[in-house]
MINULUM-16985 format. One line per field, with one value per residue (C-alpha): residue number from 1; residue in one letter; chain; x, y, z. Coordinates in steps of 0.5 Angstrom, whole numbers. Layout:
REM MINULUM-16985
num <- [NUM, ...] .
residuo <- [A, ...] .
cadena <- [A, ...] .
x <- [X, ...] .
y <- [Y, ...] .
z <- [Z, ...] .
***
This chain:
REM MINULUM-16985
num <- [1, 2, 3, 4, 5, 6, 7, 8, 9, 10, 11, 12, 13, 14, 15, 16, 17, 18, 19, 20, 21, 22, 23, 24, 25, 26, 27, 28, 29, 30, 31, 32, 33, 34, 35, 36, 37, 38, 39, 40, 41, 42, 43, 44, 45, 46, 47, 48, 49, 50, 51, 52, 53, 54, 55, 56, 57, 58, 59, 60, 61, 62, 63, 64, 65, 66, 67, 68, 69, 70, 71, 72, 73, 74, 75, 76, 77, 78, 79, 80, 81, 82, 83, 84, 85, 86, 87, 88, 89, 90, 91, 92, 93, 94, 95, 96, 97, 98, 99, 100, 101, 102, 103, 104, 105, 106, 107, 108, 109, 110, 111, 112, 113, 114, 115, 116, 117, 118, 119, 120, 121, 122, 123, 124, 125, 126, 127, 128, 129, 130, 131, 132, 133, 134, 135, 136, 137, 138, 139, 140, 141, 142, 143, 144, 145, 146, 147, 148, 149, 150, 151, 152, 153, 154, 155, 156, 157, 158, 159, 160, 161, 162, 163, 164, 165, 166, 167, 168, 169, 170, 171, 172, 173, 174, 175, 176, 177, 178, 179, 180, 181, 182, 183, 184, 185, 186, 187, 188, 189, 190, 191, 192, 193, 194, 195, 196, 197, 198, 199, 200, 201, 202, 203, 204, 205, 206, 207, 208, 209, 210, 211, 212, 213, 214, 215, 216, 217, 218, 219, 220, 221, 222, 223, 224, 225, 226, 227, 228, 229, 230, 231, 232, 233, 234, 235, 236, 237, 238, 239, 240, 241, 242, 243, 244, 245, 246, 247, 248, 249, 250, 251, 252, 253, 254, 255, 256, 257, 258, 259, 260, 261, 262, 263, 264, 265, 266, 267, 268, 269, 270, 271, 272, 273, 274, 275, 276, 277, 278, 279, 280, 281, 282, 283, 284, 285, 286, 287, 288, 289, 290, 291, 292, 293, 294, 295, 296, 297, 298, 299, 300, 301, 302, 303, 304, 305, 306, 307, 308, 309, 310, 311, 312, 313, 314, 315, 316, 317, 318, 319, 320, 321, 322, 323, 324, 325, 326, 327, 328, 329, 330, 331, 332, 333, 334, 335, 336, 337, 338, 339, 340, 341, 342, 343, 344, 345, 346, 347, 348, 349, 350, 351, 352, 353, 354, 355, 356, 357, 358, 359, 360, 361, 362, 363, 364, 365, 366, 367, 368, 369, 370, 371, 372, 373, 374, 375, 376, 377, 378, 379, 380, 381, 382, 383, 384, 385, 386, 387, 388, 389, 390, 391, 392, 393, 394, 395, 396, 397, 398, 399, 400, 401, 402, 403, 404, 405, 406, 407, 408, 409, 410, 411, 412, 413, 414, 415, 416, 417, 418, 419, 420, 421, 422, 423, 424, 425, 426, 427, 428, 429, 430, 431, 432, 433, 434, 435, 436, 437, 438, 439, 440, 441, 442, 443, 444, 445, 446, 447] .
residuo <- [M, A, N, S, A, E, G, A, G, A, L, P, T, P, S, A, S, P, R, K, S, V, T, R, T, R, L, W, V, A, V, L, F, L, L, P, A, L, V, L, L, G, A, L, V, V, Y, P, I, G, Y, S, I, W, R, S, L, Y, D, A, D, G, S, K, F, V, G, L, G, N, Y, G, D, I, F, S, N, D, A, T, L, T, A, V, R, N, T, A, I, W, V, A, V, A, P, A, V, V, T, A, L, G, L, I, F, A, V, L, T, E, R, V, R, W, G, T, A, F, K, L, I, V, F, M, P, M, A, I, S, M, L, A, A, G, I, I, F, R, L, V, Y, A, A, D, P, D, Q, G, V, A, N, A, V, V, T, S, V, H, D, A, F, V, D, S, S, V, Y, P, K, A, R, P, N, A, A, V, S, D, L, K, A, S, G, G, G, S, F, T, S, T, G, T, V, H, A, G, T, P, A, L, L, P, L, V, G, I, A, P, N, R, L, P, G, S, P, E, D, A, K, A, A, T, G, E, G, I, D, G, T, V, W, L, D, F, K, L, G, G, G, G, T, K, G, R, I, D, P, G, E, K, A, L, K, G, V, K, I, E, A, V, K, D, G, E, V, V, A, S, T, T, S, G, A, D, G, T, F, H, L, P, G, E, A, D, G, A, Q, L, R, L, P, G, S, N, F, A, A, P, Y, N, G, I, D, W, L, G, P, T, L, V, T, P, A, I, I, G, A, Y, V, W, M, W, A, G, F, A, M, I, L, I, A, A, G, L, A, G, V, D, R, N, L, L, E, A, A, R, V, D, G, A, N, E, W, Q, V, F, R, K, V, T, V, P, M, L, A, P, V, L, V, V, V, L, V, T, L, M, I, N, V, M, K, I, F, D, L, V, Y, I, I, A, P, Q, P, T, M, D, D, A, N, V, L, A, L, Q, L, F, Q, S, S, F, G, G, G, A, S, Y, G, I, G, S, A, I, G, V, I, L, L, L, L, V, L, P, V, M, W, V, N, L, R, R, L, R, K, E, R, E, R] .
cadena <- [A, A, A, A, A, A, A, A, A, A, A, A, A, A, A, A, A, A, A, A, A, A, A, A, A, A, A, A, A, A, A, A, A, A, A, A, A, A, A, A, A, A, A, A, A, A, A, A, A, A, A, A, A, A, A, A, A, A, A, A, A, A, A, A, A, A, A, A, A, A, A, A, A, A, A, A, A, A, A, A, A, A, A, A, A, A, A, A, A, A, A, A, A, A, A, A, A, A, A, A, A, A, A, A, A, A, A, A, A, A, A, A, A, A, A, A, A, A, A, A, A, A, A, A, A, A, A, A, A, A, A, A, A, A, A, A, A, A, A, A, A, A, A, A, A, A, A, A, A, A, A, A, A, A, A, A, A, A, A, A, A, A, A, A, A, A, A, A, A, A, A, A, A, A, A, A, A, A, A, A, A, A, A, A, A, A, A, A, A, A, A, A, A, A, A, A, A, A, A, A, A, A, A, A, A, A, A, A, A, A, A, A, A, A, A, A, A, A, A, A, A, A, A, A, A, A, A, A, A, A, A, A, A, A, A, A, A, A, A, A, A, A, A, A, A, A, A, A, A, A, A, A, A, A, A, A, A, A, A, A, A, A, A, A, A, A, A, A, A, A, A, A, A, A, A, A, A, A, A, A, A, A, A, A, A, A, A, A, A, A, A, A, A, A, A, A, A, A, A, A, A, A, A, A, A, A, A, A, A, A, A, A, A, A, A, A, A, A, A, A, A, A, A, A, A, A, A, A, A, A, A, A, A, A, A, A, A, A, A, A, A, A, A, A, A, A, A, A, A, A, A, A, A, A, A, A, A, A, A, A, A, A, A, A, A, A, A, A, A, A, A, A, A, A, A, A, A, A, A, A, A, A, A, A, A, A, A, A, A, A, A, A, A, A, A, A, A, A, A, A, A, A, A, A, A, A, A, A, A, A, A, A, A, A, A, A, A, A, A, A, A, A, A, A, A, A, A, A, A, A, A, A, A, A, A, A, A, A, A, A, A, A, A, A, A, A, A] .
x <- [-135, -132, -133, -130, -124, -123, -124, -119, -114, -114, -109, -112, -113, -109, -113, -113, -108, -105, -99, -92, -85, -79, -78, -85, -87, -93, -91, -95, -92, -85, -87, -90, -83, -79, -84, -80, -74, -76, -80, -73, -69, -74, -74, -66, -63, -68, -71, -65, -62, -68, -68, -61, -61, -68, -65, -58, -62, -64, -60, -58, -65, -68, -73, -70, -69, -62, -61, -54, -51, -49, -45, -42, -40, -37, -32, -30, -29, -21, -23, -28, -22, -17, -22, -23, -15, -14, -20, -17, -10, -14, -17, -10, -6, -10, -13, -7, -2, -7, -8, -1, 0, -5, -2, 4, 2, -3, 3, 8, 4, 3, 10, 11, 8, 6, 2, -5, -2, 0, -6, -10, -5, -6, -13, -14, -15, -21, -24, -23, -28, -25, -26, -22, -17, -17, -15, -10, -6, -7, -3, 2, 3, 4, 10, 13, 17, 16, 8, 8, 11, 13, 17, 20, 23, 25, 29, 32, 35, 37, 41, 44, 48, 48, 51, 45, 47, 50, 46, 41, 39, 45, 48, 54, 53, 54, 55, 61, 64, 67, 64, 60, 55, 59, 53, 51, 49, 56, 60, 67, 71, 73, 80, 85, 88, 95, 99, 99, 92, 86, 80, 73, 67, 61, 54, 47, 40, 40, 37, 42, 37, 36, 43, 44, 47, 50, 54, 60, 62, 66, 74, 79, 84, 91, 94, 100, 98, 93, 87, 80, 74, 67, 61, 54, 55, 49, 46, 40, 39, 43, 49, 56, 60, 58, 64, 67, 67, 63, 63, 57, 56, 56, 61, 59, 62, 63, 62, 67, 72, 75, 82, 81, 86, 85, 78, 81, 81, 88, 86, 80, 78, 72, 71, 72, 67, 70, 69, 76, 79, 86, 89, 95, 101, 99, 93, 97, 94, 88, 81, 76, 70, 64, 61, 53, 53, 53, 47, 42, 35, 34, 32, 24, 22, 18, 12, 7, 1, 3, 1, 5, 5, -2, -6, 0, 0, -8, -7, -2, -7, -12, -7, -6, -14, -15, -9, -12, -19, -15, -10, -16, -20, -14, -11, -18, -17, -10, -13, -17, -11, -9, -2, -1, 0, 5, 9, 9, 12, 17, 19, 20, 25, 21, 24, 19, 19, 17, 12, 9, 9, 6, 2, 0, -2, -6, -10, -12, -14, -21, -20, -15, -20, -26, -21, -19, -26, -29, -23, -24, -31, -29, -24, -29, -33, -27, -29, -28, -20, -19, -24, -21, -13, -12, -11, -15, -10, -8, -15, -16, -10, -13, -20, -24, -31, -34, -31, -33, -40, -40, -37, -41, -48, -47, -40, -41, -42, -50, -51, -55, -56, -48, -48, -53, -49, -43, -47, -49, -42, -40, -45, -43, -36, -38, -43, -37, -34, -40, -42, -35, -36, -43, -40, -35, -40, -44, -38, -36, -43, -43, -37] .
y <- [114, 116, 109, 106, 110, 109, 101, 102, 105, 101, 96, 88, 86, 79, 73, 69, 63, 58, 61, 59, 59, 62, 56, 56, 50, 49, 48, 42, 39, 40, 37, 31, 30, 31, 27, 20, 23, 26, 20, 16, 22, 21, 14, 13, 19, 23, 17, 14, 20, 22, 14, 14, 20, 18, 11, 14, 16, 9, 3, -3, -6, 0, -1, 5, 12, 14, 21, 23, 17, 13, 19, 19, 12, 13, 18, 14, 7, 6, 3, 9, 14, 10, 10, 17, 18, 13, 17, 24, 21, 18, 25, 29, 24, 20, 26, 30, 24, 22, 29, 30, 24, 26, 32, 30, 24, 29, 34, 29, 25, 31, 31, 24, 20, 14, 19, 16, 9, 11, 14, 8, 4, 8, 9, 1, 0, 4, -2, -6, -7, -5, -12, -15, -9, -11, -19, -17, -12, -17, -22, -16, -15, -22, -23, -29, -26, -32, -30, -22, -18, -12, -17, -20, -13, -11, -17, -17, -10, -12, -18, -14, -10, -14, -21, -26, -32, -38, -43, -40, -44, -48, -49, -53, -60, -59, -66, -67, -60, -55, -49, -45, -39, -32, -27, -24, -31, -33, -39, -39, -45, -46, -49, -46, -49, -51, -53, -60, -61, -60, -57, -61, -56, -60, -57, -59, -56, -57, -62, -65, -64, -57, -55, -50, -52, -59, -60, -64, -70, -67, -68, -69, -63, -65, -62, -59, -52, -49, -52, -56, -58, -55, -60, -62, -68, -72, -76, -78, -85, -84, -88, -86, -83, -76, -71, -75, -74, -80, -82, -79, -73, -66, -61, -54, -49, -41, -41, -36, -37, -32, -33, -29, -27, -23, -21, -19, -22, -24, -28, -30, -35, -39, -46, -49, -54, -60, -56, -55, -48, -46, -40, -36, -38, -32, -36, -41, -41, -37, -39, -40, -36, -37, -31, -30, -28, -35, -37, -31, -32, -30, -23, -24, -16, -12, -13, -9, -11, -10, -5, 0, 0, -3, 4, 7, 0, 1, 8, 6, 1, 7, 11, 6, 5, 13, 16, 15, 18, 24, 24, 24, 30, 34, 32, 35, 41, 42, 41, 48, 52, 57, 55, 62, 64, 58, 60, 68, 66, 62, 68, 72, 67, 63, 56, 50, 49, 56, 55, 49, 53, 60, 59, 52, 50, 57, 56, 49, 51, 50, 43, 41, 43, 39, 33, 34, 35, 29, 25, 27, 25, 19, 17, 19, 13, 8, 1, -5, -4, -4, -10, -14, -12, -12, -18, -20, -19, -12, -10, -6, -2, 0, 1, 7, 10, 6, 0, 1, 3, -4, -8, -4, -6, -13, -15, -17, -11, -12, -4, -1, 5, 6, 4, 10, 15, 13, 14, 21, 23, 21, 25, 31, 30, 30, 36, 42, 39, 39, 46, 48, 44, 48, 55, 54, 51, 58, 62, 59, 60, 67, 68] .
z <- [-73, -67, -64, -70, -69, -62, -63, -69, -65, -58, -57, -57, -50, -49, -48, -41, -42, -37, -34, -37, -35, -38, -42, -45, -41, -36, -29, -28, -34, -31, -25, -28, -32, -25, -21, -22, -21, -14, -12, -13, -10, -4, -3, -4, -1, 3, 7, 9, 11, 16, 18, 20, 24, 28, 29, 31, 37, 40, 43, 39, 38, 37, 43, 48, 46, 48, 45, 44, 48, 41, 39, 46, 45, 39, 41, 47, 43, 41, 35, 32, 34, 30, 24, 25, 25, 19, 15, 16, 13, 7, 6, 7, 3, -2, -6, -6, -9, -14, -17, -17, -21, -25, -27, -28, -33, -36, -38, -39, -44, -48, -50, -53, -59, -55, -50, -52, -51, -44, -42, -44, -39, -34, -34, -35, -27, -27, -31, -25, -19, -12, -10, -16, -14, -7, -9, -13, -8, -3, -7, -9, -2, 0, 5, 2, -4, -8, -8, -7, -13, -8, -3, -9, -12, -5, -4, -11, -9, -2, -4, -10, -5, 1, 2, 4, 9, 6, 11, 15, 21, 21, 28, 31, 33, 41, 42, 39, 37, 41, 38, 43, 42, 42, 41, 35, 32, 32, 34, 37, 39, 46, 44, 39, 32, 31, 25, 23, 27, 22, 25, 25, 25, 24, 23, 23, 23, 15, 11, 6, 0, 2, 1, -5, -11, -12, -6, -6, -1, 5, 5, 11, 11, 9, 16, 12, 15, 19, 16, 17, 14, 15, 13, 15, 20, 18, 12, 9, 12, 18, 20, 21, 27, 30, 29, 24, 16, 14, 7, 3, 8, 4, 5, 6, 1, 2, 10, 13, 18, 22, 27, 33, 38, 44, 41, 35, 28, 25, 19, 15, 10, 7, 6, -1, -5, -1, 5, 7, 9, 10, 14, 14, 19, 24, 26, 29, 37, 35, 36, 30, 30, 25, 24, 25, 18, 16, 19, 19, 17, 9, 8, 6, 5, 8, 12, 8, 11, 18, 23, 21, 14, 12, 11, 7, 3, 2, 0, -6, -8, -9, -12, -17, -19, -19, -22, -29, -27, -25, -31, -36, -33, -32, -39, -42, -38, -41, -48, -47, -45, -49, -52, -54, -47, -46, -52, -49, -43, -46, -51, -44, -42, -37, -37, -37, -30, -29, -35, -31, -24, -26, -32, -33, -26, -25, -31, -29, -22, -23, -26, -20, -15, -18, -18, -11, -8, -12, -9, -2, -2, -5, 0, 6, 4, 2, 5, -1, -1, 6, 8, 2, 3, 11, 14, 20, 25, 23, 20, 27, 25, 18, 20, 17, 18, 13, 15, 23, 21, 17, 23, 28, 25, 21, 23, 30, 34, 32, 34, 29, 33, 33, 26, 24, 28, 24, 18, 20, 22, 15, 12, 17, 14, 7, 7, 8, 2, -2, 0, -3, -9, -10, -8, -14, -19, -17, -18, -25, -27, -25, -30] .
***
């Protein structure tokens, strides 16, 4: 009975079983399911990193060990230093601008009924590949205003406030005219003008079929006062006498004429539709001057892809593409903001700017950091836009590290050692940003 009692009171001994994790999954089962991902991770990430580090220690063809020599060559090469500088500009400017625009768009679209449609329009460039976006903006930044949208807008605004030249590249007929160059693109007569003697101001350098509008035939001045004629001393098919108004020769309308005495302008006028002009009596005895504004080359806009602006122009294309990405993420974070806090701030007397700066932005800080860090990693490896948009003459000025890696390895440099060294440097630059991101995620989980 005692034995029976002891047997009845004893706790049952648990039977031995295979060890399981907290999630009740056998270890070998977890490893089995993770194995394909681990194989891919090793083949696509770990092995390339290791091979690049090893290859960066050898010369161009991999036959000679050079140690850190490739890294020394990188930082003594002007092209690579330019790439480092431009990459730093990208990291400092592009993520901040994109994040700021995304924040502005996300906040403003909450206040309009058509906010969803606006978000769709802003996000649409994300559906376009970098290659397609590069081709689009290569055309947008074209120098010819008839092709490039950017210069078409700039020239339209410029011409709305500044008078354009009437006949660019026109010049006096030196063989028969006494008009001589007088600086600043202007031409001044060597003789003086007097009442009763019409002044003849023949110009050449323009094809008759390129004259603006529908020019009339030139007419001789009456000679009743201080007058004269400005005309194109040339006609299709040739013929006629130089310096004389021949039938069929076209008038130059709108040419500005100034009467100058002792360096001072005493009177001015412009030629009419028939090329004739009339000056007041105080112009008697004055020299005639055609200001340079009559002949200046037309304003053709800004050299967007020149050495000075090529990097900001490409950053503009990047902002156009990625502003929608930032806006969507920030809008998602904004949807989770407690509206009661915003209303409480308004009740306490805060204006909209104070609510935005002291309530909305601090509450969106985690989302803003995610967007900013993601974009910083993205711009460190920017390649496509720079390669497509930057023309060959200014590609060196727009160079970035990813592009320099390509050029060093495959674009004529033919040095896989230097290309691998640049890849390692890119990895080292990305690691601190990744570490900050991982640390932030760890803190978020601890909360």
